[in-house]
N, C-alpha and C positions, 0 to 999 in steps of 0.2 A: 592581761590574759597571757599565759605562757603558751608558747608554740609547742606542738608535738614534734620532737626530734627523733630521727632514727637511732637505734642503739649503736654504740661504738665500743671498741676494745679499749684497754687501759692506755694504749699508745695513741688513741685517737683515730685508728683505722677502722674501717667498716668490718664487721665480722663476716667470716666466710659462710656461704650458704652450702646446702647439701651438694650441689653440683661442683663447687670449688673444692670441697673436701674430697670428693670422689677422684678428681683429677690429680690432686696432690698425693693421695694414697697410691694412685697409679704410678706417679713419678717415683715414689719411694721404693716401690716393688721392682722397678726396672734398674735401679742404681746397682751397678756391678754385676748385672745378670745378662747373659747372652741369650737372645730370644731363640726359641726353637724354630727349625726351618719351616714348619707348617703354620706358624703363628699368623701370617698374613691372611691365609684362607679362613682360619678360625675367627679372626677379628672381623673381617668383612661380613661373614655369615652372622656373627653375633650382632653387629651393628645394624644389619638389615632386619633382624628378627625382633629387636627390643623396641619398646615405645620410647619416644623422645622425652627426657626430663627437662627440668629448668635449664636454660642456657648458663654456662659458666662464664664469669667475667675474666678468668685467667687462662682460658683454654689456649689462646694463641701463644702465650709464653710457655705453656707446658709442651706444646708441639715442638717448639724450638729446643727445649731442654732435652726431650726424648731423642731428638735427632743428634744432639751433641753427645749423648750417651751411646750412640751407635745404633739406635733403633731406626730401621728404614722409614723414610718419610711417609710412605703409603700406610704403614702400620700405625705410626704416630697419629696421623690425621684420622684414621678410622677409629682408633681407641677414643680420641677426644670427641669425635663426632658422635660416638655412641653415648657420650655423657652430655650432649647438648651444647657443645662449645660454639661460640659465634663463628659463622662461616662454614659450619659443618656441611658435608655433602648430603643432600636428600636422596634416598633410594629412588630409582626410576619408577614411575607409575606402572602398575600391572597392565598387561595387554588388554585393550578394550575398555580401560578406565577413562571416564570423562575427566578432562583436565581444565575445562573452561565452562562458561555459561552455555546452556542448551541452545542449540540452533533454533531459530524461529520456525514455526510450522509453515509449510508451503501453502500458498493460497489455492483456492479451488476456482470453480467456474459455474455459471448458471447458463444452461442451454435450453432453448425451447422454441415454441411457436405460439402465435396468437391466431386463432381460427374464428371464422365467421359462423355463428350458431344459426344455421338455416341454409336454404338453397342459395347458392351464389348468385348475386344480382349481376346482370350484364353491365358492360361498360357504357356509361352515359356520356354523350357529347353535348357541348354547350352551343346554343344558337348565338353566334356572334353577329351583332349588327353594327358595331363601331370598329373602324380601322381593320377590316377583314384582311386587307392586303398585307398588313403587318402581323396580325395575330394568327392567321391561318396559313402561314407559309408552309407548314408541315402537315396540313390537313386540318380537320376540325379540332377544336380545343377539347381536351378530355377533362371531365370532371374528376379531379383527384381526391375529392372528399370521401369517396368510398370505392376502393379498389380491392377486389377479392379474386384470388386465383381460382378459376373454375374447377381445376383438377383436385386441389388440396384444401380448398376453402381458406387458404392462408390470407390473412388480412394485412394489407400493406399500410405503411405510414402510421402504425400504432407506436406510441411512446412507451418504453419499458424502463421503469425507474426503481432503484433499490432504496428503501427507507431504513432508518435506524442503523446507519453505518457509522461505527465509532472509530474505525481505524482504516487500514489499507492505504492505497495510493491516493495521491491528490492530482489535481489538474497541473500539468507542466506549463512552463513559460510558453512553449510552442502552442499548447492548447489555448492559451489565453490571448494569443495575438488576434487582431481583428478578423472577424469571420464575415464572409461575403454571402449575400443573398442576391442572386441575379434576377432582374425583371426581364424576362426573355420570352418572346412569342406570347406576350400577354399572360404570363404565368410566373409564379415565384419558384425559383430553382435553388435549392430543393424545396419541395412542397412543405416539408417539416424538417427543421434543423434544431439540433440540440447544441447548446453552448455553455461555457462556464458562467456563473453569476459574475457580474461586474465587468464583463468583457465589452468590446466595441463591435457593433453590428454595422457592416458596410453594405448599403443598398446601391447596386449599380444598375443603371438603365441601359441594357444592351439593345433595346429596340430603337428604331428611328422615329419614334413618336413620343409625345409627352405622357408621363404617368403622374398621377396624384396619389402618392403613398400615404396610407393611413395605417398607423400601428397603434394598437390598443392593448395596454397591459396595466398592471397595478400602478406602476410609476413610469414605465417607459412608453409613453404615448407621444405620437407626433402626427401632424397632418400638414403636408406640403407638396410642392411640385418638384419633380425631378425631370429635367429636360433630356432629350435624346443624348445618350452618351455620358450623361451626368451621374452624380452619385450623392448620397447623403449618409451621414454617420449618426448612430444613436448609441449613447453610453448607457448600458444596462446598470441597474443598481445591484448591490451585493446581497441579494436575497433571491430565493427561487421564485420564478413567475412564468406564466404562459402569456405570450404576446401574440395577438391575432393580427394578421396582415391583410390589407385590402387596397383597392384603387378606387378613387372617387370618379374616375372617368370610365374605366372598364370594370363595372361592378361585379362581374362574374369572377374576377381574380380573387383568389384566397390563398393564404399560407399561414404557417405557424412557426414560432420560435419558442423553445422550451429551455429556460435557464436553470441549471442545476449546481448545487454546492460541490458536488463530487463527480468523478467521471464514470460512476456505475449507472449509466443511462445510455440508451440507444434507441434507434428507430427500426422497426421491422422492415425486412426487405420485401421484394415482390412475391415471395412465397410465404410471407408471414413469419419468417424465422428470425431469431435474435441470439446473441451471445454476449454475456457479461464475463470478462476474464479478470483474473487477479483478485478474486473476492476472498477476504479473510474468512477463516473458519468461524461459523456462528449462525445465529437465527435472525432472519430479516423479514421485513414486509416487502413484497414485490407488488408494485403498483403499475397497472396497465391503463393507459388513457388513449382514447380515440376521439377525434373532433366531433363525430356524429353518434358514436355508439356509447360514449360515456366512459366511466372509470370503474375499475375493479381492483381490489386488493386481496392478496392471499399470502399466507405464511410460507416461507421456504427456509430450509436448513442446508448449509454448505459444510461439508467435511474438509479437513485438511487434504490438499492434493486431490480432492474428489470433484465430481461433476453432479450437479443437481439438475435433473431434467424436468421441465415444467411445460404444461400445455394449458393455455387459457382460451376460453371462448367468450366472445362478445357478440351482442346483437340477438336477433335483428332489431331494427328501430321500432 
């Protein structure tokens, strides 16, 4: 099979293309001619106005020849640049013209509140009959499973989680360090904690008495004793889960750990308010969960650099 070879001249050299012939013609027209004084301005204007043709292979040699004939270097470069020579100067971009990839759109935020749907219940206290001298140092133990602000009906300790998140930020190395849950005054502090999936939970017994920690989740379950001042660590699996906490000795103790794949998750404050920052533009499912009032899902749309305001009602039981 014969190979397809490029065309050649009789002497074996490659034929000149249109760009090469243009610059050779230019060279012939300059031989023995003194350039007019305004030629540089005319040349630069013409070079900026014309489209760029095929690059010439002999452009650099033509520039040198023109200079040798007495043509100012700036004029020689501009003429050859107008004919697509290698190394030709590009005209500067017009003002306001984008010269690179478009900047990413700024993220937005989701702000809102979770409200109790009904008359606010009063604060309930727990009747403690075991180790009162340790559990009730600050007064009667408060039942934290349902806390509602009487003025705003804001629901405390509700978990707010974004679903269908395809991009955005991820948990940092600092986020993924071991997270501590204190067993203090016969309560879990904080009552509800959100953590990254796959992180380590550190349970520290700050009381001067024995606790029997019970953790129940899909895979992260444990039942064991933690002496006064002692601690125990649990490695969470790398999937989302809700872990319920309790104590086999002080059965009124309760708490929760929610593990999430991404940091777009939070717990409502004492007024029932929450904020999710740095949310990419898009449409999502916002999930609200409470240990006693259940779960609710609603759609939410976030605009670039915008704020989506959401109000969610849960309850009553």
